[in-house]
C-alpha positions in Angstrom: 123.1 179.2 28.0 120.5 178.0 25.5 119.8 180.3 22.5 116.7 182.4 23.1 114.7 180.7 20.3 115.2 177.3 21.9 113.9 178.7 25.3 110.9 180.1 23.5 110.2 176.9 21.7 110.4 174.9 24.9 108.0 177.4 26.6 105.5 177.1 23.7 105.7 173.3 23.7 105.1 173.2 27.5 102.0 175.4 27.2 100.7 173.3 24.4 101.2 170.2 26.5 99.4 171.8 29.4 96.5 172.9 27.2 96.3 169.3 25.8 96.0 168.0 29.3 93.0 170.3 29.9 91.4 168.9 26.7 91.7 165.3 27.8 91.5 166.1 31.5 87.8 165.2 32.0 88.4 161.5 31.1 91.3 161.3 33.6 89.3 163.1 36.3 86.2 161.0 35.9 88.0 158.0 37.4 88.8 159.7 40.6 86.1 162.4 40.8 82.7 161.0 39.7 80.8 163.6 37.8 83.8 165.7 36.9 83.1 166.0 33.2 79.5 167.2 33.8 80.8 169.9 36.3 83.1 171.4 33.7 80.4 173.7 32.3 80.2 175.5 35.7 83.8 176.8 35.1 82.6 179.0 32.3 82.9 182.5 33.8 84.6 181.3 37.0 87.1 183.4 38.8 90.0 182.0 41.0 91.1 184.7 43.4 94.0 182.8 44.9 96.6 180.9 42.9 100.4 180.7 43.2 102.6 180.7 40.1 106.2 180.9 39.0 108.5 182.8 39.1 108.8 182.2 42.9 111.3 181.0 45.5 109.0 178.0 46.1 108.4 175.2 43.7 105.4 176.0 41.4 103.7 173.8 38.9 102.9 176.5 36.4 104.1 180.0 35.6 101.9 183.1 35.1 101.4 182.6 31.4 100.7 178.9 31.7 98.2 179.4 34.5 96.4 182.1 32.4 96.5 179.9 29.3 95.0 176.9 31.1 92.3 179.0 32.9 91.3 180.7 29.6 91.0 177.2 28.0 88.5 176.2 30.6 86.5 179.4 30.2 87.5 181.3 33.3 86.7 185.0 33.4 89.6 186.0 35.6 92.4 184.8 37.9 94.4 186.5 40.7 98.1 185.8 41.0 99.5 185.7 44.6 103.1 185.7 45.7 104.3 185.8 49.3 107.5 187.8 48.6 106.7 190.3 45.8 103.9 192.2 44.1 102.2 190.5 41.2 100.6 193.7 39.8 103.2 194.1 37.1 103.2 190.4 36.3 99.5 190.5 35.8 99.8 193.4 33.4 102.2 191.4 31.3 100.1 188.2 31.4 97.1 190.3 30.2 99.0 191.0 27.0 98.9 187.3 26.2 95.2 186.6 27.0 92.2 187.2 24.8 89.2 187.4 27.2 90.6 186.2 30.5 91.6 189.0 32.9 94.6 188.5 35.2 95.0 190.5 38.4 97.6 190.6 41.1 98.3 192.1 44.5 100.8 192.4 47.3 101.3 190.4 50.5 102.6 192.5 53.4 105.5 190.4 54.5 108.9 191.6 55.7 110.4 191.5 52.2 108.2 194.4 51.1 108.6 196.3 54.4 105.9 194.5 56.3 103.0 196.7 57.2 104.2 199.3 54.6 101.7 201.8 53.3 104.1 202.9 50.5 104.3 199.3 49.2 100.5 199.3 48.9 100.3 202.7 47.2 102.9 201.8 44.6 101.3 198.4 43.9 98.0 200.2 43.3 99.6 202.6 40.9 101.4 200.0 38.8 100.8 200.4 35.1 97.6 198.8 34.0 96.1 199.0 37.5 95.8 195.3 37.7 97.0 195.2 41.3 93.8 194.7 43.3 94.5 192.6 46.4 96.2 193.6 49.6 97.0 190.5 51.7 97.9 191.2 55.2 101.0 189.3 56.5 101.1 185.7 55.4 104.2 183.6 56.2 105.6 186.4 58.4 102.4 186.8 60.4 102.9 186.0 64.1 99.9 183.7 64.1 101.3 181.7 61.2 104.7 181.4 62.7 103.3 180.2 66.1 101.2 177.6 64.3 104.2 176.1 62.6 106.8 176.6 65.3 108.9 179.2 63.5 111.6 180.9 65.5 111.5 184.7 66.0 108.8 187.2 66.4 106.2 187.4 63.6 104.3 190.5 62.4 101.1 191.5 64.2 98.7 194.2 63.2 97.9 194.9 66.9 99.8 196.8 69.5 98.4 196.5 73.0 95.1 195.4 71.6 94.7 198.2 69.1 95.5 198.4 65.4 98.9 199.9 64.6 99.1 203.3 62.9 100.5 201.9 59.7 97.6 199.4 59.5 95.1 202.3 59.7 97.1 204.1 56.9 96.9 200.9 54.8 93.1 200.7 55.3 92.8 204.3 54.1 94.8 203.4 50.9 92.6 200.4 50.4 89.6 202.7 50.6 91.1 205.4 48.4 92.1 203.0 45.6 89.1 200.7 46.0 91.2 197.6 46.6 90.4 194.2 48.0 91.3 193.6 51.6 92.4 190.1 52.2 93.3 189.0 55.8 96.3 186.8 55.0 97.5 184.5 57.8 96.3 186.6 60.8 94.8 185.3 63.9 91.0 185.3 64.6 91.4 188.2 67.0 93.4 190.2 64.4 90.8 189.4 61.7 87.9 190.7 63.9 89.7 194.0 64.7 90.7 194.5 61.1 87.2 193.8 59.7 85.6 196.1 62.2 88.0 199.0 61.3 87.6 198.4 57.6 83.8 198.4 58.0 83.9 201.7 59.8 85.8 203.2 56.9 83.2 202.0 54.3 85.5 199.2 52.9 83.3 196.4 51.6 85.7 194.4 49.4 86.8 192.1 52.3 88.0 188.5 52.0 88.7 186.3 55.0 91.6 184.4 53.5 91.1 180.6 53.8 88.7 181.3 56.6 88.5 177.7 57.9 92.2 176.8 57.4 95.0 177.2 59.9 94.9 180.9 59.6 92.6 182.2 60.9 90.9 178.9 61.6 87.5 180.4 62.3 84.7 178.4 63.8 81.2 178.3 62.3 80.0 180.6 65.1 82.8 183.1 64.5 82.0 183.2 60.8 78.3 183.8 61.6 79.3 186.7 63.7 81.6 188.2 61.0 79.0 187.7 58.3 77.1 190.8 59.6 79.9 192.9 58.2 79.3 191.6 54.7 82.6 189.9 54.3 83.4 187.0 52.0 84.7 183.8 53.5 87.2 182.1 51.2 87.1 178.4 51.0 90.2 176.9 49.3 90.8 173.5 47.8 94.3 173.6 49.4 92.6 173.5 52.8 91.1 170.1 51.8 94.4 168.8 50.4 96.3 169.9 53.6 96.6 167.6 56.7 98.0 164.3 57.8 96.6 162.6 54.7 98.4 164.9 52.3 100.7 163.3 49.7 103.0 166.4 50.1 105.2 166.3 53.3 105.2 170.0 53.9 101.4 170.1 54.0 101.0 167.2 56.5 101.4 169.4 59.6 98.6 171.8 58.5 94.9 171.7 59.4 92.7 169.6 57.2 89.3 171.0 56.4 86.9 168.4 55.0 84.6 169.1 52.1 81.7 168.2 54.4 82.8 170.9 56.9 82.9 173.5 54.0 79.5 172.4 52.7 78.0 172.6 56.2 79.3 176.2 56.6 77.8 177.2 53.2 74.5 175.7 54.1 74.5 177.4 57.6 75.5 180.9 56.5 74.5 181.0 52.8 76.5 180.8 49.6 76.2 184.6 49.1 79.0 185.0 51.8 81.5 182.5 50.3 84.1 182.4 47.6 85.6 179.1 46.4 89.3 179.4 45.3 92.1 176.9 44.8 95.2 178.4 46.6 97.0 175.9 44.3 100.2 176.1 42.3 102.5 174.0 44.6 104.6 171.5 42.7 103.0 168.1 43.2 99.5 169.4 43.6 96.9 169.7 40.8 97.4 172.8 38.6 94.9 175.5 39.7 92.4 175.1 36.8 92.2 171.3 37.3 92.0 171.9 41.1 89.0 174.1 40.7 87.1 171.4 38.7 87.9 168.9 41.3 86.8 171.2 44.1 83.5 172.0 42.4 82.8 168.3 41.8 83.5 167.4 45.4 81.3 170.3 46.7 78.4 169.1 44.5 78.9 165.5 45.7 78.7 166.9 49.2 75.2 168.1 48.6 75.5 171.7 47.3 73.5 172.6 44.3 74.8 174.2 41.1 73.3 177.6 41.9 75.3 177.7 45.2 78.5 176.8 43.4 77.9 179.4 40.7 77.4 182.0 43.3 80.8 181.1 45.0 82.9 180.8 41.8 81.3 183.3 39.5 79.0 185.9 41.1 80.7 186.7 44.4 84.3 186.9 43.1 83.0 189.0 40.1 81.4 191.5 42.5 84.5 191.5 44.6 86.8 192.4 41.6 84.5 194.4 39.4 82.1 196.0 41.9 78.9 194.6 40.5 76.9 191.5 40.1 76.8 189.4 36.9 
């Protein structure tokens, strides 16, 4: 085993290298993403509500501290750490000890490893020291809809029983309301999303995110999003949805649904930027690190015809209201 001081030095050197890449990143990005350097100023005050970091059981490009360091170097206001198998509320509290102005938040994904649709897991996440646990993602990898999409064996989790929401789901909604948490739909089906949003709306829950709305799960159409917009939900657009598909350089993403930048921009124009949040959903080894990915995503959306005020609404104002309960 390496002495502790060597491990610490290695970690510090890695962070310094990553921050240096941020500093020189614009010149590298400009070759592949025209306009990237000029889009960098839009990241001042940005919030990424969906990034994956180490430690994890999956390969991750950065750990919690590195992701926070890189986001703060780009001027982000906040980030949200997501993990499919464990709560990130405590990890966010530790990361916040290392940041200056950036705020780090976490949450819990209701997969089998935490008891599935488990109200007590939600309650304890919300009560974690620091109260940085803000997101409740309904089942992701263990969702029945996700498993059927990717041919997994076994029975996945559903929030419905004979067409109605399960008792534990209603209890979780009550906790989301009590602790003023963010409801994120995870990898549910369109039918499940509609039922969940309607029940949440009836309870006065307004912090609602339709997780990667146009991706595999739930894979909403423009018409379905227009219908759901009446509930005041936020539709999450992720850079990973664009990187996924047959064209992906990562084999495990090639079987997923590709959502083009043009499709995302069309949805924003049709419904209005005030109902959308842009996030990265990045952190996979082999993909851009999250803060770089956000710059690339912003640049591509601008190149697709969106204007700066629309992008600012989706990466600053809407996620700020979602997390802090007020506008900029």
